[in-house]
C-alpha positions in Angstrom: 16.8 39.9 -147.0 14.6 41.5 -144.4 12.2 44.3 -145.1 14.4 46.7 -143.0 17.4 45.8 -145.1 15.4 46.3 -148.3 14.2 49.7 -147.2 17.8 50.8 -146.3 19.1 49.5 -149.6 16.3 51.2 -151.5 17.2 54.5 -149.8 21.0 54.2 -150.3 21.1 52.8 -153.9 19.7 55.9 -155.7 22.1 58.1 -153.6 25.1 56.0 -154.5 24.1 56.0 -158.2 23.6 59.8 -158.2 26.9 60.4 -156.5 28.7 58.1 -158.9 27.1 60.0 -161.8 28.2 63.3 -160.1 31.8 62.0 -159.7 31.9 60.9 -163.3 30.5 64.3 -164.6 32.9 66.3 -162.3 35.9 64.2 -163.4 34.9 64.5 -167.1 34.4 68.3 -166.9 37.5 68.8 -164.8 39.5 66.9 -167.4 38.1 69.0 -170.2 38.8 72.2 -168.3 42.3 71.1 -167.5 43.0 70.5 -171.2 41.6 73.8 -172.2 43.5 75.6 -169.4 46.7 73.8 -170.5 46.2 74.8 -174.1 45.5 78.4 -173.1 48.6 78.5 -170.9 50.7 76.9 -173.6 49.4 79.4 -176.2 50.2 82.2 -173.8 53.7 80.9 -173.2 54.4 80.6 -176.9 52.9 84.0 -177.6 55.3 85.4 -175.0 58.2 83.5 -176.6 57.3 84.8 -180.1 57.0 88.3 -178.9 60.4 88.1 -177.3 62.0 86.6 -180.4 60.4 89.2 -182.7 61.8 91.9 -180.3 65.3 90.4 -180.5 65.3 90.2 -184.3 63.9 93.7 -184.6 66.6 95.1 -182.4 69.3 93.2 -184.4 68.0 94.6 -187.7 67.9 98.1 -186.3 71.5 97.7 -184.9 72.9 97.0 -188.4 70.4 99.1 -190.4 72.9 101.9 -191.0 75.3 99.4 -192.6 72.7 97.4 -194.6 70.9 100.6 -195.8 74.2 102.1 -197.0 74.0 100.0 -200.1 77.5 98.5 -199.6 78.0 94.7 -200.2 81.7 94.4 -199.5 83.1 91.9 -197.0 84.3 94.7 -194.7 80.8 96.1 -194.2 79.4 92.6 -193.6 82.2 91.8 -191.1 81.3 95.0 -189.3 77.6 93.9 -189.2 78.6 90.5 -187.8 80.7 92.1 -185.2 77.8 94.2 -184.0 75.4 91.3 -184.1 77.8 89.0 -182.1 77.8 91.5 -179.2 74.0 91.4 -178.9 73.4 89.1 -175.9 70.0 88.4 -174.3 70.7 85.3 -172.0 72.9 82.4 -171.2 71.9 79.6 -173.6 69.7 81.0 -176.3 69.8 84.8 -176.0 71.9 85.5 -179.2 71.6 86.3 -182.9 72.7 83.8 -185.6 73.4 84.4 -189.3 73.5 81.9 -192.2 74.0 82.3 -195.9 71.5 81.0 -198.5 73.5 77.7 -198.8 73.3 76.9 -195.1 76.8 77.9 -194.0 77.0 79.3 -190.6 78.4 82.9 -190.7 78.0 83.8 -187.1 77.1 81.8 -183.9 78.2 83.4 -180.6 77.4 80.3 -178.5 78.9 77.7 -180.7 81.8 79.3 -182.6 83.0 75.8 -183.8 80.0 75.8 -186.2 81.1 79.1 -187.9 82.2 78.5 -191.5 80.6 75.0 -191.7 78.0 73.9 -194.2 75.0 72.9 -192.0 72.4 72.6 -194.7 72.1 68.9 -194.4 72.9 68.6 -190.6 70.5 66.1 -189.0 69.3 66.8 -185.5 66.8 64.3 -184.0 65.7 63.1 -187.4 65.1 66.6 -188.9 67.1 69.2 -190.8 66.6 72.4 -188.9 68.8 74.7 -191.2 66.8 73.7 -194.3 63.5 74.5 -192.5 64.8 77.9 -191.3 66.1 78.8 -194.8 62.7 77.8 -196.3 61.0 80.1 -193.8 63.3 83.0 -194.7 62.8 82.5 -198.4 59.1 82.7 -197.7 59.6 86.2 -196.3 60.5 85.2 -192.7 58.6 84.2 -189.7 58.5 81.6 -186.8 59.7 78.0 -187.2 59.8 75.2 -184.6 62.7 72.7 -184.8 65.0 70.6 -182.7 68.5 71.6 -181.6 71.2 70.2 -179.4 71.3 72.2 -176.2 74.7 72.8 -174.5 76.4 71.8 -172.4 75.1 68.2 -172.4 74.0 68.2 -176.1 70.5 67.0 -175.3 68.1 67.4 -178.3 65.5 70.0 -177.2 62.6 71.7 -179.0 63.3 75.2 -180.1 61.4 78.1 -181.6 63.1 80.4 -184.0 62.3 83.6 -185.8 64.2 84.5 -189.0 64.2 87.3 -191.5 66.0 87.5 -194.9 68.6 90.1 -195.8 68.2 89.7 -199.6 71.1 92.0 -200.8 73.6 90.3 -198.6 72.1 86.8 -199.1 71.8 86.4 -195.4 69.3 84.7 -193.0 69.3 86.5 -189.7 67.4 85.1 -186.7 67.1 84.3 -183.1 65.7 81.3 -181.2 64.6 80.2 -177.8 64.5 76.7 -176.2 61.0 75.4 -175.3 62.0 73.0 -172.6 61.1 75.5 -169.8 57.6 75.6 -171.3 57.3 71.8 -171.2 58.5 71.9 -167.5 56.0 74.5 -166.6 53.2 72.7 -168.4 54.2 69.4 -166.7 54.1 71.0 -163.3 50.8 72.6 -164.1 49.4 69.2 -165.2 50.6 67.6 -162.0 48.9 70.3 -159.9 45.7 70.0 -161.8 45.7 66.3 -161.6 46.4 66.5 -157.8 43.5 69.0 -157.5 41.2 66.7 -159.4 42.2 63.7 -157.3 41.6 65.8 -154.1 38.2 66.8 -155.4 37.3 63.1 -156.1 38.5 62.2 -152.6 36.3 64.9 -151.1 33.3 63.8 -153.2 33.9 60.1 -152.3 34.2 61.1 -148.6 31.0 63.0 -148.8 29.3 60.1 -150.5 30.4 57.7 -147.8 29.5 60.1 -145.0 26.0 60.6 -146.6 25.5 56.9 -147.0 26.5 56.3 -143.4 24.2 59.0 -142.2 21.3 57.6 -144.1 22.1 54.1 -142.9 22.5 55.2 -139.3 19.3 57.3 -139.5 17.5 54.3 -141.0 18.8 52.0 -138.3 17.9 54.6 -135.6 14.4 55.0 -137.0 14.0 51.2 -137.2 15.3 50.7 -133.7 12.9 53.5 -132.5 10.0 51.9 -134.4 11.0 48.5 -133.1 11.0 49.7 -129.5 7.6 51.3 -130.0 6.2 48.1 -131.6 7.8 46.0 -128.9 6.2 48.2 -126.2 2.9 47.9 -127.9 3.3 44.2 -128.3 4.1 43.8 -124.6 1.1 46.0 -123.7 -1.1 43.8 -125.9 0.4 40.6 -124.4 -0.4 42.0 -120.9 -3.9 42.8 -121.9 -4.3 39.3 -123.4 -3.0 37.7 -120.2 -5.2 40.0 -118.1 -8.2 39.1 -120.3 -7.4 35.4 -120.0 -7.1 35.6 -116.2 -10.3 37.6 -116.0 -12.0 34.9 -118.0 -10.5 32.2 -115.9 -11.7 34.0 -112.8 -15.2 34.3 -114.2 -15.3 30.6 -115.1 -13.9 29.7 -111.7 -16.6 31.7 -109.9 -19.3 30.2 -112.2 -18.1 26.7 -111.4 -17.7 27.3 -107.7 -20.9 29.4 -107.2 -23.0 27.6 -109.9 -22.3 24.0 -110.8 -20.5 23.3 -107.5 -23.5 24.5 -105.4 -25.9 22.7 -107.6 -24.0 19.4 -107.2 -23.9 20.0 -103.4 -27.7 20.5 -103.4 -28.2 17.3 -105.5 -26.0 15.4 -103.2 -27.9 16.6 -100.1 -31.2 15.7 -101.7 -30.0 12.2 -102.5 -28.7 11.7 -99.0 -32.1 13.0 -97.7 -33.9 10.6 -100.1 -31.8 7.7 -98.8 -32.9 8.4 -95.2 -36.6 8.7 -96.2 -36.5 5.5 -98.3 -35.0 3.6 -95.3 -38.1 4.5 -93.3 -40.7 3.3 -95.8 -39.1 0.3 -97.6 -38.5 -3.1 -96.5 -35.0 -3.9 -95.3 -34.1 -5.7 -98.5 -35.4 -2.9 -100.8 -33.9 -0.3 -98.6 -30.5 -2.0 -98.9 -30.8 -2.1 -102.7 -31.8 1.5 -102.8 -29.1 2.5 -100.4 -26.5 0.8 -102.6 -27.7 2.6 -105.8 -28.1 6.0 -104.2 -24.7 5.5 -102.4 -23.0 5.0 -105.7 -24.7 8.1 -107.1 -23.7 10.1 -104.1 -20.1 8.9 -104.4 -20.1 9.9 -108.1 -21.6 13.3 -107.3 -18.9 13.7 -104.6 -16.2 12.9 -107.2 -17.8 15.3 -109.7 -17.9 17.9 -107.0 -14.2 17.4 -106.3 -13.3 17.6 -110.0 -15.3 20.8 -110.3 -13.4 22.3 -107.3 -10.1 21.2 -108.8 -10.9 22.8 -112.2 -12.1 25.9 -110.5 -8.9 26.1 -108.4 -6.7 25.5 -111.5 -8.5 28.2 -113.5 -8.0 30.8 -110.9 -7.2 30.0 -107.2 -9.3 32.2 -104.9 -6.3 32.4 -102.5 -4.4 34.5 -105.1 -7.1 37.2 -105.1 -8.0 36.9 -101.4 -4.7 36.3 -99.6 -2.0 37.2 -102.1 0.8 35.5 -104.1 2.7 34.0 -101.1 -0.3 32.2 -99.7 -1.4 30.9 -103.1 2.1 29.6 -103.8 2.2 27.9 -100.3 -1.1 26.2 -101.0 0.0 25.2 -104.5 3.2 23.6 -103.1 1.5 21.7 -100.3 -1.2 20.5 -102.6 1.4 19.3 -105.1 3.2 17.4 -102.3 -0.1 15.7 -101.3 -0.9 14.6 -104.9 2.6 13.5 -105.9 4.0 12.3 -102.5 7.1 14.5 -103.3 8.5 16.2 -100.2 8.0 20.0 -100.4 9.5 23.1 -98.9 8.2 26.6 -99.3 9.9 29.7 -98.2 8.8 33.3 -98.6 10.4 36.5 -97.4 9.2 38.6 -100.2 7.3 41.9 -100.2 4.8 41.6 -103.0 2.7 44.7 -102.3 4.2 46.5 -105.2 3.4 43.8 -107.8 0.3 44.3 -109.9 -2.2 41.6 -110.6 -0.6 40.6 -113.9 2.8 40.1 -112.3 1.3 38.0 -109.5 -0.6 35.9 -112.0 2.5 35.4 -114.1 4.6 34.2 -111.1 1.8 31.9 -110.0 1.4 30.4 -113.5 5.2 29.9 -113.8 5.2 28.0 -110.5 2.3 25.9 -111.7 4.1 25.1 -115.0 7.4 24.3 -113.2 5.7 21.9 -110.7 3.8 20.2 -113.5 7.1 19.6 -115.3 8.6 18.2 -112.1 5.7 15.8 -111.8 5.8 14.7 -115.4 9.6 14.6 -116.2 11.9 15.1 -113.3 11.6 11.8 -111.3 12.4 14.0 -108.2 11.9 13.2 -104.6 12.0 16.8 -103.3 11.0 20.2 -104.5 11.5 23.6 -103.1 9.6 26.8 -103.9 10.9 30.2 -102.6 9.8 33.8 -103.1 12.3 36.6 -102.4 12.4 40.3 -103.0 14.7 43.3 -103.2 14.0 47.0 -103.4 13.7 46.6 -107.2 12.4 43.1 -108.0 10.7 40.0 -106.8 12.2 36.5 -107.6 10.5 33.2 -107.7 12.7 30.1 -107.5 11.4 26.5 -108.1 14.1 23.8 -107.7 14.1 20.0 -107.6 16.6 17.1 -107.2 15.5 15.3 -110.3 17.5 14.0 -113.2 17.6 17.2 -115.1 17.4 17.6 -118.9 19.2 19.0 -122.0 18.0 22.7 -122.2 19.4 23.3 -125.7 18.1 20.1 -127.1 14.6 20.7 -125.7 14.6 24.3 -126.9 15.4 23.2 -130.5 12.8 20.5 -130.6 9.5 21.9 -131.9 7.6 19.0 -130.3 9.0 19.6 -126.8 9.6 22.5 -124.5 6.2 24.1 -124.9 6.0 24.7 -121.2 9.4 26.4 -121.1 8.5 28.6 -124.1 5.2 29.6 -122.4 7.1 30.5 -119.2 9.6 32.6 -121.2 6.8 34.3 -123.1 4.9 35.1 -120.0 7.9 36.7 -118.2 9.1 38.6 -121.3 5.6 40.0 -121.9 5.8 42.0 -118.6 9.5 42.9 -119.0 10.9 40.2 -116.6 13.6 37.6 -116.9 13.5 33.8 -116.8 16.6 31.6 -116.2 16.5 27.8 -116.3 19.5 25.8 -115.0 19.6 22.0 -115.3 22.1 19.3 -114.5 22.0 15.6 -113.5 21.6 16.9 -109.9 18.4 18.7 -110.6 16.7 21.7 -112.3 16.2 25.2 -111.1 13.7 27.7 -112.6 14.3 31.4 -111.6 11.8 34.1 -112.6 12.6 37.8 -111.8 10.1 40.6 -112.2 10.7 44.2 -111.5 8.6 46.0 -108.9 6.0 48.4 -110.4 
């Protein structure tokens, strides 16, 4: 993992952990609040139901109060009371008053008249005995009781809330009841809405987390790209300074060799030649011949040394490049290469190099040197062509030969070979140029393009 990736990961990881913690906390708190809200709503629903039932039963007892308070216990008085109670109607399914005696016999049931007169004390509904529970509540002085009952018309067992009061003198249990399935439906709908809201909140938080992570990642990448560009620009500037320093040093060494050692060798050679002439005048013919041979060899070696010094000086920094420009230096380099290698040469230049700086001129010249050196060592070519062309925006150097070519990918991957190619690439890239190398069994072409500055 690169340093850049580690930095981005180090920036994003705490954010993701924090957002996960926030999501968990929000979900946990939302769940608790949802349960509390549900309990509050359920309690409010039940309180409303209880108040409604209490109101129904109070109205019923007031409706028959004149009969019950009369002190009469005869069947006619009770029948009149049941008649009044049967006409009290508060709704479709459960808005009615029911009456049972102490033994669990139904005395009045407006919605289910088939139950009237039946002993329902032991009637089982959904595994419970609702009449027994209601009677127990009445004997305890009355109050609310939850139980199960079959709801018409489909007979589905449904939770129900009843409120009963005892009428002791008549031995009655009077009450009213309401089904609770509407409460369950309302609570289920509320649970669904709350769950949907929680899910929506989680989606929003997740979306915000993803967006924040992407923003941080993109910001980090943008910063890295910016820093990389700055560093790359600084590196290129440094490379240019290094190349310029190298060329300045080469030029200094070239001048020192040409103006110093070369002139000294020339002076020594002239002195030896002068000495040979003088010795010929004073020595015998035999001694003069011996001296001439020795001094002749010395003069030849000095001449060779002088040529080598001139070659090294020229390779370090050709004077033509500084005095006459890039085109002249390349032309001289090409013709000199042809003389040394006996490879036919061709040089063509139609380029305007006035806009190129010294570094660009030097880079193109060094690339030509390296390319011709590769032709000499590896290409087995019989002809080479060097051309220099330009446009309004760039200058292009092309060196091509008709040699045997080479495997570019194989050379590039081999650490022991391709040093010259890598050097050429590095030189061109250091000044923002482009180098293309094309090779086939028909020959190799090196193309270097540098923008005008």
